[in-house]
C-alpha positions as CSV (number, residue, x, y, z in Angstrom):
1,M,88.8,91.7,127.2
2,S,88.2,95.4,127.4
3,I,86.7,97.4,124.5
4,R,87.3,101.2,124.2
5,P,89.0,102.0,127.4
6,E,88.7,105.6,128.5
7,S,92.4,106.0,127.6
8,I,95.0,103.9,125.9
9,V,97.5,102.9,128.5
10,A,101.3,102.9,127.9
11,R,103.0,99.5,127.6
12,E,99.7,97.7,126.7
13,I,99.1,96.0,123.3
14,Y,95.9,96.8,121.4
15,H,94.1,95.6,118.3
16,I,93.1,98.7,116.4
17,C,90.9,98.9,113.3
18,N,88.9,101.5,111.4
19,R,86.6,101.3,108.4
20,S,85.7,103.7,105.7
21,V,82.3,105.4,105.7
22,E,79.7,103.7,103.4
23,G,82.2,100.9,102.7
24,I,84.1,103.0,100.1
25,D,87.6,101.9,99.1
26,I,90.0,104.1,101.0
27,F,93.0,102.5,99.3
28,K,92.0,102.7,95.7
29,D,95.5,102.2,94.3
30,A,99.0,101.5,95.4
31,A,99.7,105.2,95.8
32,D,96.9,105.6,98.4
33,A,98.2,102.6,100.4
34,R,101.8,103.8,100.2
35,R,100.8,107.3,101.4
36,F,98.8,105.9,104.3
37,L,101.8,103.8,105.4
38,L,104.1,106.8,105.2
39,A,101.6,108.9,107.2
40,L,101.6,106.2,109.9
41,F,105.4,106.2,109.9
42,Y,105.9,109.9,110.1
43,A,103.1,110.5,112.6
44,N,104.7,108.1,115.0
45,G,106.7,110.5,117.1
46,K,106.4,112.8,120.0
47,N,107.7,115.5,117.7
48,P,106.5,114.2,114.3
49,R,107.3,115.6,110.9
50,T,104.7,118.1,109.7
51,L,101.9,116.9,107.5
52,S,103.3,119.0,104.7
53,D,106.5,117.0,105.1
54,V,104.5,113.8,104.7
55,V,102.8,115.1,101.6
56,R,106.1,116.1,100.0
57,M,107.7,112.7,100.9
58,S,104.7,110.7,99.7
59,K,105.3,112.1,96.2
60,A,108.6,110.2,96.2
61,L,107.0,106.8,96.2
62,S,110.3,104.9,96.4
63,I,111.1,106.4,99.8
64,E,111.9,103.7,102.4
65,L,110.4,103.4,105.9
66,E,113.8,102.9,107.3
67,L,114.7,106.6,106.9
68,E,115.9,108.0,110.2
69,K,113.1,109.6,112.3
70,S,113.6,112.8,114.3
71,S,111.8,111.9,117.5
72,E,110.9,109.2,120.1
73,P,108.1,106.9,118.8
74,L,104.6,106.9,120.3
75,V,103.8,103.3,119.3
76,Q,105.5,100.0,118.4
77,V,103.7,98.2,115.6
78,Y,103.7,94.4,115.6
79,A,101.3,93.7,112.6
80,I,99.4,95.6,110.0
81,I,97.1,95.0,107.1
82,L,95.5,97.4,104.8
83,M,92.3,96.2,103.1
84,P,90.5,98.1,100.4
85,N,88.0,99.7,102.9
86,H,89.6,99.2,106.3
87,F,92.7,98.5,108.2
88,H,93.8,96.4,111.2
89,I,96.9,97.1,113.4
90,C,98.4,95.3,116.4
91,A,100.5,97.8,118.3
92,R,101.9,98.6,121.8
93,S,101.3,102.2,123.0
94,L,104.7,103.5,124.3
95,V,103.1,106.5,126.1
96,D,99.6,107.0,127.4
97,D,97.2,107.7,124.6
98,G,100.1,107.3,122.1
99,I,98.0,105.2,119.7
100,S,95.2,107.8,119.8
101,I,97.5,110.7,118.9
102,W,99.3,108.6,116.2
103,L,96.1,107.4,114.5
104,Q,94.5,110.8,114.7
105,R,97.4,112.4,112.9
106,A,97.8,109.7,110.2
107,C,94.0,109.2,109.5
108,N,93.4,113.0,109.3
109,S,96.4,113.3,106.9
110,H,95.1,110.4,104.8
111,A,91.6,111.8,104.7
112,R,92.7,115.2,103.6
113,H,94.9,113.8,100.9
114,F,92.3,111.2,99.7
115,N,89.6,113.8,99.5
116,L,91.7,116.1,97.4
117,K,93.0,113.4,95.2
118,H,89.6,111.8,94.6
119,D,87.6,115.0,94.5
120,R,85.3,114.2,97.4
121,K,84.3,115.9,100.7
122,G,83.4,114.8,104.1
123,S,84.5,112.1,106.6
124,L,86.5,109.2,105.3
125,F,86.6,107.0,108.4
126,M,83.7,105.8,110.5
127,G,84.5,108.0,113.5
128,R,86.9,107.0,116.2
129,F,88.9,103.8,115.6
130,Q,88.0,100.7,117.5
131,N,90.5,99.3,120.0
132,I,90.6,96.1,122.0
133,L,93.1,95.5,124.8
134,V,95.2,92.4,124.2
135,S,95.2,90.8,127.6
136,N,97.3,87.6,127.2
137,D,99.7,85.7,124.9
138,Q,97.0,83.4,123.5
139,Q,94.9,86.4,122.4
140,L,98.0,88.1,120.9
141,F,98.7,84.9,118.8
142,H,95.1,84.7,117.5
143,L,95.2,88.4,116.7
144,L,98.3,88.1,114.6
145,V,96.8,85.2,112.7
146,Y,93.5,87.1,112.3
147,I,95.2,90.3,111.0
148,H,97.3,88.5,108.5
149,A,94.5,86.2,107.3
150,N,92.2,89.2,106.5
151,A,93.6,89.4,103.0
152,L,92.0,86.0,102.3
153,D,88.6,87.8,102.1
154,L,89.7,89.0,98.7
155,V,90.2,85.5,97.2
156,M,88.7,82.9,99.6
157,P,85.8,84.6,101.4
158,R,84.6,81.4,103.1
159,W,87.9,80.9,105.0
160,R,86.1,82.5,108.1
161,E,83.7,79.6,108.0
162,G,86.6,77.1,108.1
163,I,86.1,76.3,104.4
164,M,89.4,76.4,102.6
165,R,90.8,73.5,100.6
166,R,93.7,75.2,98.9
167,W,96.1,75.9,101.8
168,K,99.2,76.2,99.6
169,D,97.4,78.8,97.4
170,A,96.3,80.7,100.5
171,K,99.8,80.9,101.9
172,S,101.2,82.0,98.6
173,F,98.6,84.7,98.3
174,L,99.2,86.0,101.8
175,G,103.0,86.1,101.1
176,K,102.4,88.2,98.0
177,Y,99.8,90.5,99.4
178,P,101.7,93.8,99.4
179,W,99.8,95.7,102.2
180,S,100.4,93.3,105.0
181,S,103.2,92.6,107.4
182,Y,102.7,88.8,106.9
183,A,105.8,88.5,104.6
184,L,107.9,90.1,107.3
185,F,107.0,87.2,109.7
186,E,107.7,84.7,106.9
187,G,111.0,86.4,106.0
188,G,109.8,87.1,102.5
189,R,110.3,90.9,102.4
190,D,112.2,93.6,104.4
191,G,109.3,96.0,104.5
192,I,105.7,96.4,103.5
193,I,106.1,99.1,100.9
194,P,106.6,97.2,97.6
């Protein structure tokens, strides 16, 4: 397993995550989460829409991610979860450093918007995102489970210790958690913007 390679290589799959500074909630409400997802969507292109386009579009909160894009994507996303103070993504870079370009655009856009909306200044994320190269199918399987199970921290924090007695409740909660791609795997929703 390789952590923080010098560059992100095309056609490889990575586990990507980033946390907020000082543990602050970066997705304080549904509008913050929706806007970040839209920023990720519109930043994913060799010729992305401008950030002002993303801001304008984010005001129309009913906008669907299926809208036609104008350029070739930089990454292919396999799984995502937004937690109150961090996010995890499993994605394949389609071009060299595609993930870096994509996340820089989206995170900078979100930070500017968040700081204006919540009357704050300074960095929002803890520097550069973390990335771990996924080197085999077993690691990919565990990563997909780990990403989607992250939401259990909100209701069953001891799940990581293997202590969970209410499996049915856990599965129900994961299926209803709006900022995760879990329901897409289960066939429960068409997208992750509720």
